[in-house]
C-alpha positions, 0 to 999 in steps of 0.5 A: 500500500501507499506510504505516507509522509506526515508533514508538520507545519508550525504557525505562531498566533497570538503568542502561541504556537499551533501545529498543523499536520497533514499526510501526503498520500501516495498514488497507486499504480498497476499491481498495487491497484489490482491487489487493493481491488481484490482485497476490497472485493473479498472484504465487501462480499463478506462484510456485515456493514453495508454503507461504504464511502470513498473517504472511509476507504482512503482513511483505512487503506492510506490512499488518495480519495480519488483513487478510492472513488475509482476503486468503488466505481470498479466494484460497482461495475462488477456489481458487488456494490451499488450507488445508493445516494449520490450528490456533488460532494458525497457518494454512498455505496451499499451492497448490491442486494441492499438497494431495495431497502433504500 
């Protein structure tokens, strides 16, 4: 999986020093993408929890949100997951057989 680097930025305001930290997430290429796709496919076919978001996958797998969106779209094409709710900012996916309940 992608290695991430933690960046710490210090800023001085009103006599106090505040620390801001952010992660630089890595891109996925070729074999790594296929490996994560297979893991997700197996995981979500067995998983009891039904709701999945790209942000959840990005946080757990330490990848970028755009890569997580692409993974979820591929799982949707394979009919493992289906898009339940979609708007401009957030897409919520559920297991394919749960769609009738929403």
